[in-house]
C-alpha positions as a Markdown table, in Angstrom:
| # | Residue | x | y | z |
|---|---|---|---|---|
| 1 | Met | 70.6 | -139.5 | 33.9 |
| 2 | Ala | 69.8 | -137.0 | 31.1 |
| 3 | Pro | 71.8 | -137.5 | 27.9 |
| 4 | Ala | 74.3 | -134.9 | 27.0 |
| 5 | Arg | 73.4 | -132.5 | 24.3 |
| 6 | Asp | 74.9 | -133.1 | 20.9 |
| 7 | Arg | 77.1 | -130.1 | 20.0 |
| 8 | Arg | 77.9 | -131.3 | 16.5 |
| 9 | Thr | 76.6 | -129.3 | 13.6 |
| 10 | Gly | 75.4 | -132.3 | 11.8 |
| 11 | Phe | 75.1 | -132.5 | 8.0 |
| 12 | Ser | 73.6 | -129.0 | 7.5 |
| 13 | Arg | 76.0 | -126.8 | 5.5 |
| 14 | Arg | 74.5 | -123.6 | 6.8 |
| 15 | Arg | 75.1 | -124.6 | 10.4 |
| 16 | Gln | 78.7 | -125.7 | 9.5 |
| 17 | Tyr | 79.4 | -122.4 | 7.8 |
| 18 | Ser | 77.9 | -120.4 | 10.7 |
| 19 | Ala | 80.0 | -122.2 | 13.3 |
| 20 | Phe | 83.1 | -121.8 | 11.2 |
| 21 | Leu | 82.5 | -118.1 | 10.7 |
| 22 | Gly | 81.9 | -117.6 | 14.4 |
| 23 | Tyr | 85.3 | -119.3 | 15.2 |
| 24 | Val | 87.0 | -117.1 | 12.6 |
| 25 | Leu | 85.5 | -113.9 | 14.0 |
| 26 | Ala | 86.4 | -114.9 | 17.5 |
| 27 | Val | 90.0 | -115.7 | 16.5 |
| 28 | Ala | 90.3 | -112.5 | 14.4 |
| 29 | Gly | 88.9 | -110.4 | 17.3 |
| 30 | Thr | 91.3 | -111.9 | 19.7 |
| 31 | Leu | 94.3 | -111.2 | 17.4 |
| 32 | Val | 93.1 | -107.6 | 16.7 |
| 33 | Gly | 92.8 | -107.1 | 20.5 |
| 34 | Ile | 96.3 | -108.4 | 21.1 |
| 35 | Val | 97.7 | -106.3 | 18.3 |
| 36 | Leu | 96.0 | -103.2 | 19.7 |
| 37 | Leu | 97.2 | -103.9 | 23.2 |
| 38 | Val | 100.8 | -104.3 | 21.9 |
| 39 | Val | 100.6 | -101.1 | 19.8 |
| 40 | Ser | 99.1 | -99.1 | 22.7 |
| 41 | Ser | 101.9 | -100.4 | 25.0 |
| 42 | Phe | 104.9 | -99.9 | 22.7 |
| 43 | Asn | 103.6 | -97.1 | 20.3 |
| 44 | Pro | 101.0 | -94.9 | 21.9 |
| 45 | Pro | 100.9 | -92.3 | 19.1 |
| 46 | Ala | 100.1 | -94.9 | 16.5 |
| 47 | Phe | 97.4 | -96.3 | 18.7 |
| 48 | Ala | 95.9 | -92.8 | 19.2 |
| 49 | Ala | 95.8 | -92.4 | 15.4 |
| 50 | Leu | 94.0 | -95.7 | 15.0 |
| 51 | Arg | 91.6 | -94.8 | 17.8 |
| 52 | Met | 90.7 | -91.5 | 16.2 |
| 53 | Thr | 90.2 | -93.2 | 12.9 |
| 54 | Ala | 87.8 | -95.6 | 14.5 |
| 55 | Ala | 86.1 | -92.7 | 16.3 |
| 56 | Ser | 85.7 | -90.8 | 13.0 |
| 57 | Val | 84.0 | -93.8 | 11.5 |
| 58 | Val | 81.8 | -94.4 | 14.6 |
| 59 | Ala | 80.9 | -90.7 | 15.4 |
| 60 | Pro | 78.4 | -90.2 | 12.5 |
| 61 | Val | 76.6 | -93.4 | 13.3 |
| 62 | Ala | 76.5 | -92.5 | 17.0 |
| 63 | Ser | 75.2 | -89.0 | 16.1 |
| 64 | Val | 72.4 | -90.4 | 14.1 |
| 65 | Leu | 71.5 | -92.9 | 16.8 |
| 66 | Asp | 71.6 | -90.2 | 19.4 |
| 67 | Ser | 69.3 | -87.9 | 17.4 |
| 68 | Ala | 66.9 | -90.8 | 16.9 |
| 69 | Thr | 67.0 | -91.5 | 20.6 |
| 70 | Arg | 66.4 | -87.9 | 21.5 |
| 71 | Ala | 63.5 | -87.6 | 19.0 |
| 72 | Val | 61.8 | -90.7 | 20.5 |
| 73 | Ala | 62.4 | -89.5 | 24.1 |
| 74 | Ser | 61.0 | -86.0 | 23.2 |
| 75 | Val | 57.6 | -87.4 | 22.1 |
| 76 | Pro | 56.2 | -87.8 | 25.6 |
| 77 | Ala | 57.5 | -84.3 | 26.6 |
| 78 | Ala | 56.0 | -82.8 | 23.4 |
| 79 | Ile | 52.6 | -84.4 | 24.2 |
| 80 | Gly | 52.7 | -83.1 | 27.8 |
| 81 | Thr | 53.7 | -79.6 | 26.5 |
| 82 | Trp | 50.8 | -79.6 | 24.0 |
| 83 | Ile | 48.4 | -80.5 | 26.7 |
| 84 | Asp | 49.7 | -77.8 | 29.0 |
| 85 | Val | 49.6 | -75.2 | 26.2 |
| 86 | His | 46.1 | -76.2 | 25.2 |
| 87 | Gly | 44.9 | -75.7 | 28.8 |
| 88 | Glu | 46.8 | -72.4 | 29.1 |
| 89 | Asn | 45.2 | -71.3 | 25.7 |
| 90 | Ala | 41.7 | -72.1 | 27.0 |
| 91 | Ala | 42.4 | -70.2 | 30.3 |
| 92 | Leu | 43.8 | -67.2 | 28.3 |
| 93 | Lys | 40.7 | -67.2 | 26.1 |
| 94 | Ala | 38.4 | -67.2 | 29.1 |
| 95 | Glu | 40.4 | -64.4 | 30.6 |
| 96 | Val | 40.1 | -62.4 | 27.4 |
| 97 | Val | 36.3 | -62.9 | 27.5 |
| 98 | Arg | 36.1 | -61.7 | 31.1 |
| 99 | Asp | 38.4 | -58.7 | 30.4 |
| 100 | Arg | 36.2 | -57.8 | 27.3 |
| 101 | Ala | 33.1 | -57.8 | 29.5 |
| 102 | Leu | 34.9 | -55.7 | 32.1 |
| 103 | Leu | 36.1 | -53.3 | 29.4 |
| 104 | Thr | 32.6 | -53.0 | 27.9 |
| 105 | Arg | 31.2 | -52.3 | 31.4 |
| 106 | Ala | 33.8 | -49.7 | 32.0 |
| 107 | Arg | 32.9 | -48.0 | 28.7 |
| 108 | Ile | 29.3 | -48.0 | 29.6 |
| 109 | Leu | 30.0 | -46.5 | 33.0 |
| 110 | Ala | 32.2 | -43.8 | 31.5 |
| 111 | Tyr | 29.4 | -43.0 | 29.0 |
| 112 | Asp | 26.8 | -43.0 | 31.7 |
| 113 | Asn | 29.0 | -40.7 | 33.8 |
| 114 | Arg | 29.2 | -38.2 | 31.0 |
| 115 | Arg | 25.5 | -38.5 | 30.4 |
| 116 | Leu | 24.7 | -38.0 | 34.1 |
| 117 | Arg | 26.9 | -35.0 | 34.3 |
| 118 | Ala | 25.0 | -33.6 | 31.3 |
| 119 | Leu | 21.7 | -34.5 | 33.0 |
| 120 | Leu | 22.7 | -32.6 | 36.1 |
| 121 | Ala | 23.1 | -29.5 | 34.0 |
| 122 | Val | 19.8 | -30.1 | 32.4 |
| 123 | Arg | 18.1 | -30.7 | 35.7 |
| 124 | Asp | 19.5 | -27.4 | 37.0 |
| 125 | Arg | 17.9 | -25.6 | 34.1 |
| 126 | Ser | 14.7 | -27.6 | 34.0 |
| 127 | Pro | 11.5 | -26.0 | 35.5 |
| 128 | Ala | 9.9 | -27.2 | 38.7 |
| 129 | Pro | 7.5 | -30.1 | 38.3 |
| 130 | Val | 3.8 | -29.4 | 38.1 |
| 131 | Ile | 2.6 | -31.8 | 40.7 |
| 132 | Thr | 3.2 | -35.2 | 42.4 |
| 133 | Ala | 0.0 | -37.3 | 42.3 |
| 134 | Arg | -1.1 | -40.8 | 42.8 |
| 135 | Leu | -1.9 | -43.3 | 40.0 |
| 136 | Val | -5.1 | -44.8 | 41.3 |
| 137 | Ala | -5.9 | -47.2 | 38.5 |
| 138 | Ser | -4.6 | -48.7 | 35.2 |
| 139 | Ser | -6.2 | -50.8 | 32.5 |
| 140 | Ala | -5.1 | -54.4 | 32.5 |
| 141 | Thr | -7.7 | -56.3 | 30.4 |
| 142 | Ser | -8.2 | -54.2 | 27.2 |
| 143 | Gly | -5.9 | -53.8 | 24.3 |
| 144 | Arg | -5.2 | -50.2 | 25.3 |
| 145 | Arg | -3.0 | -49.2 | 28.3 |
| 146 | Phe | -4.2 | -46.1 | 30.3 |
| 147 | Ala | -3.7 | -45.0 | 33.9 |
| 148 | Leu | -5.9 | -42.7 | 36.0 |
| 149 | Leu | -4.2 | -39.8 | 37.8 |
| 150 | Asn | -5.9 | -38.2 | 40.8 |
| 151 | Ala | -5.0 | -34.6 | 39.6 |
| 152 | Gly | -6.5 | -32.5 | 36.9 |
| 153 | Arg | -6.9 | -29.0 | 35.6 |
| 154 | Leu | -7.4 | -27.6 | 39.0 |
| 155 | Gln | -3.8 | -28.7 | 39.7 |
| 156 | Asp | -2.6 | -27.3 | 36.4 |
| 157 | Val | -2.4 | -30.8 | 34.7 |
| 158 | Arg | -2.8 | -30.4 | 31.0 |
| 159 | Pro | -2.8 | -32.8 | 28.0 |
| 160 | Gly | 0.7 | -33.5 | 26.6 |
| 161 | Met | 2.6 | -33.3 | 30.0 |
| 162 | Pro | 5.0 | -36.1 | 30.6 |
| 163 | Val | 4.4 | -38.4 | 33.6 |
| 164 | Arg | 7.4 | -40.2 | 35.2 |
| 165 | Gly | 7.8 | -42.5 | 38.2 |
| 166 | Pro | 10.7 | -42.8 | 40.6 |
| 167 | Leu | 12.6 | -45.2 | 38.3 |
| 168 | Gly | 11.6 | -44.0 | 34.8 |
| 169 | Leu | 9.0 | -42.9 | 32.3 |
| 170 | Val | 5.4 | -43.8 | 32.7 |
| 171 | Gly | 3.7 | -42.0 | 29.9 |
| 172 | Arg | 2.0 | -38.7 | 29.1 |
| 173 | Val | -1.3 | -37.0 | 30.0 |
| 174 | Leu | -3.9 | -37.7 | 27.3 |
| 175 | Glu | -7.0 | -36.1 | 28.8 |
| 176 | Ser | -7.5 | -34.0 | 31.9 |
| 177 | Gly | -10.6 | -33.3 | 33.9 |
| 178 | Pro | -11.2 | -31.0 | 36.9 |
| 179 | Ile | -9.6 | -33.4 | 39.5 |
| 180 | Ala | -8.4 | -36.4 | 37.4 |
| 181 | Ala | -6.5 | -37.1 | 34.3 |
| 182 | Arg | -6.0 | -40.0 | 32.0 |
| 183 | Val | -2.4 | -41.0 | 31.2 |
| 184 | Leu | -1.4 | -42.8 | 28.0 |
| 185 | Leu | 1.2 | -45.4 | 29.2 |
| 186 | Ile | 4.3 | -46.1 | 27.2 |
| 187 | Thr | 3.1 | -49.8 | 26.8 |
| 188 | Asp | 0.0 | -48.7 | 24.8 |
| 189 | Pro | 0.1 | -49.5 | 21.1 |
| 190 | Glu | -0.4 | -45.8 | 20.2 |
| 191 | Ser | 2.6 | -44.7 | 22.3 |
| 192 | Leu | 5.8 | -43.9 | 20.4 |
| 193 | Val | 8.8 | -42.5 | 22.5 |
| 194 | Pro | 12.1 | -41.5 | 20.9 |
| 195 | Val | 14.9 | -43.1 | 22.8 |
| 196 | Arg | 18.6 | -43.7 | 22.6 |
| 197 | Arg | 21.0 | -46.3 | 23.9 |
| 198 | Thr | 23.1 | -45.2 | 26.9 |
| 199 | Arg | 26.1 | -47.2 | 25.7 |
| 200 | Asp | 26.7 | -45.4 | 22.5 |
| 201 | Gly | 23.8 | -43.0 | 21.9 |
| 202 | Leu | 22.1 | -45.2 | 19.2 |
| 203 | Pro | 18.7 | -43.6 | 18.3 |
| 204 | Ala | 15.7 | -45.8 | 18.4 |
| 205 | Ile | 11.9 | -45.8 | 18.9 |
| 206 | Ala | 10.1 | -47.4 | 21.9 |
| 207 | Ala | 6.7 | -48.5 | 20.7 |
| 208 | Gly | 4.1 | -50.0 | 23.0 |
| 209 | Arg | 2.9 | -53.6 | 22.5 |
| 210 | Gly | -0.2 | -53.6 | 24.6 |
| 211 | Asp | 1.0 | -56.5 | 26.7 |
| 212 | Gly | 3.1 | -54.6 | 29.3 |
| 213 | Arg | 6.3 | -54.4 | 27.2 |
| 214 | Val | 7.7 | -52.2 | 24.5 |
| 215 | Asp | 9.4 | -52.8 | 21.1 |
| 216 | Ile | 12.8 | -51.1 | 20.6 |
| 217 | Arg | 13.2 | -50.4 | 16.9 |
| 218 | Ser | 16.4 | -49.0 | 15.5 |
| 219 | Val | 16.3 | -45.8 | 13.5 |
| 220 | Asn | 18.3 | -45.2 | 10.3 |
| 221 | Ala | 20.5 | -48.3 | 10.9 |
| 222 | Thr | 20.4 | -51.9 | 9.9 |
| 223 | Asn | 21.8 | -55.1 | 11.5 |
| 224 | Val | 21.9 | -53.3 | 14.9 |
| 225 | Arg | 22.6 | -55.8 | 17.7 |
| 226 | Phe | 21.1 | -55.5 | 21.1 |
| 227 | Arg | 22.5 | -57.1 | 24.2 |
| 228 | Pro | 21.0 | -58.0 | 27.5 |
| 229 | Gly | 21.1 | -55.2 | 30.1 |
| 230 | Glu | 21.3 | -52.3 | 27.7 |
| 231 | Leu | 19.4 | -49.3 | 28.9 |
| 232 | Phe | 17.4 | -46.9 | 26.7 |
| 233 | Val | 16.5 | -43.3 | 27.8 |
| 234 | Thr | 14.5 | -40.5 | 26.2 |
| 235 | Thr | 16.2 | -38.1 | 23.8 |
| 236 | Gly | 14.1 | -35.0 | 24.0 |
| 237 | Thr | 13.1 | -35.3 | 20.4 |
| 238 | Gly | 9.5 | -34.2 | 19.8 |
| 239 | Gly | 9.5 | -31.7 | 22.7 |
| 240 | Ile | 7.3 | -33.8 | 25.1 |
| 241 | Tyr | 9.7 | -35.9 | 27.2 |
| 242 | Pro | 12.8 | -34.4 | 28.7 |
| 243 | Pro | 16.0 | -36.1 | 27.7 |
| 244 | Gly | 17.6 | -38.7 | 29.9 |
| 245 | Ile | 14.6 | -40.4 | 31.5 |
| 246 | Pro | 15.0 | -44.2 | 31.7 |
| 247 | Val | 12.5 | -46.0 | 29.5 |
| 248 | Ala | 13.3 | -49.7 | 29.0 |
| 249 | Val | 15.9 | -52.4 | 29.5 |
| 250 | Ile | 16.8 | -55.1 | 27.0 |
| 251 | Pro | 16.3 | -58.6 | 28.5 |
| 252 | Ala | 17.7 | -60.7 | 25.6 |
| 253 | Thr | 19.8 | -60.5 | 22.5 |
| 254 | Gly | 18.2 | -59.2 | 19.3 |
| 255 | Ile | 18.8 | -57.6 | 16.0 |
| 256 | Asp | 17.1 | -54.4 | 14.7 |
| 257 | Asn | 13.8 | -55.0 | 16.7 |
| 258 | Val | 13.8 | -56.4 | 20.2 |
| 259 | Val | 11.2 | -56.6 | 23.0 |
| 260 | Ala | 12.2 | -54.6 | 26.1 |
| 261 | Ile | 10.9 | -54.3 | 29.7 |
| 262 | Pro | 9.8 | -50.9 | 30.9 |
| 263 | Val | 11.9 | -49.6 | 33.7 |
| 264 | Ala | 8.9 | -48.1 | 35.5 |
| 265 | Ala | 6.1 | -50.7 | 35.5 |
| 266 | Pro | 2.8 | -48.8 | 36.0 |
| 267 | Asp | 1.4 | -51.6 | 38.2 |
| 268 | Ala | 4.3 | -51.0 | 40.6 |
| 269 | Val | 4.2 | -47.1 | 40.6 |
| 270 | Asp | 2.2 | -45.5 | 43.4 |
| 271 | Phe | 3.2 | -41.9 | 42.9 |
| 272 | Ala | 4.0 | -40.2 | 39.7 |
| 273 | Leu | 5.6 | -36.8 | 38.8 |
| 274 | Val | 3.9 | -34.6 | 36.3 |
| 275 | Glu | 6.2 | -32.2 | 34.5 |
| 276 | Gln | 6.0 | -29.5 | 32.0 |
| 277 | Pro | 6.7 | -30.6 | 28.4 |
| 278 | Phe | 10.4 | -30.3 | 27.5 |
| 279 | Met | 9.7 | -27.8 | 24.7 |
| 280 | Pro | 6.2 | -26.4 | 25.2 |
| 281 | Met | 4.3 | -25.0 | 22.3 |
| 282 | Pro | 4.4 | -21.2 | 22.1 |
| 283 | Pro | 1.1 | -19.5 | 22.9 |
| 284 | Pro | -1.0 | -18.4 | 20.0 |
| 285 | Arg | -0.5 | -14.9 | 18.7 |
| 286 | Arg | -3.3 | -12.4 | 19.3 |
| 287 | Ala | -4.4 | -9.8 | 16.8 |
| 288 | Val | -3.4 | -6.3 | 17.9 |
| 289 | Ala | -6.4 | -3.9 | 18.0 |
| 290 | Pro | -5.8 | -0.3 | 17.0 |
| 291 | Pro | -5.9 | 2.3 | 19.8 |
| 292 | Pro | -9.4 | 3.9 | 20.3 |
| 293 | Asn | -8.2 | 7.5 | 19.6 |
| 294 | Ala | -6.4 | 6.7 | 16.4 |
| 295 | Ala | -7.3 | 9.0 | 13.5 |
| 296 | Pro | -8.9 | 7.2 | 10.5 |
| 297 | Leu | -6.8 | 7.0 | 7.4 |
| 298 | Pro | -7.6 | 9.5 | 4.7 |
| 299 | Ala | -9.6 | 8.2 | 1.8 |
| 300 | Ser | -7.9 | 8.1 | -1.5 |
| 301 | Ser | -9.1 | 10.7 | -4.1 |
| 302 | Pro | -11.0 | 9.4 | -7.1 |
| 303 | Ala | -9.2 | 9.2 | -10.4 |
| 304 | Pro | -10.1 | 12.0 | -12.9 |
């Protein structure tokens, strides 16, 4: 049989004082409870005053504890809200990027719409093309870029006439023979074509590189940014190429000077359209001969 536990405090003063204080508090609590029970039974108003006094003492403590509890309980909710807000912020940023791209595309379409309406008016006033001929050959190995056109002076093809394909500009006639002409392609290093950006009308120069592409160089502007997909067309400056003919498209982002791809690749063009220069040079003035029956002017009399 297990021995009973010794409930005596022993010789420790601390244990004796603790046990005594516990008994005192128990007896005091019992007496206070009895007094409160008697007061609440025989004098309810006095008990109500005591209750409100105790509540006034306990209320601030309870308020502080409640605030602390709410603060601790709100931490998980705040973390969850932050995660949700972060995700919504990322989604809104992505939506802004998509909307910005759509807005830019809408602006480009609006500008192209105005430009095409203007081009329709120009087309209505432009003269008829000279001839439609076939590009029968083009140089691919040398540093120069030429193409051979199977039409010449007998078909009214003259040097300086622009040559365009179904999609865009090909070049201009450099030399013409009786039934053939040599075309300087826009990819030749000696070719310089004034162009402008369809998005905002930015002026630039399309210079041939000799490798099948062209350099787009900004004019009278610095730190000009080029974006993929931007289209450059002729401006009409110089009087050779009519305005509005597509020339090149930007394939990648660049600043001030960027490599572009011609819209009309000469290797893929079978037929080309030869047109009159946009602003042809005026014919030379001829000296006017005097009529045959005109009387000679009288000679001046000698001085005395």
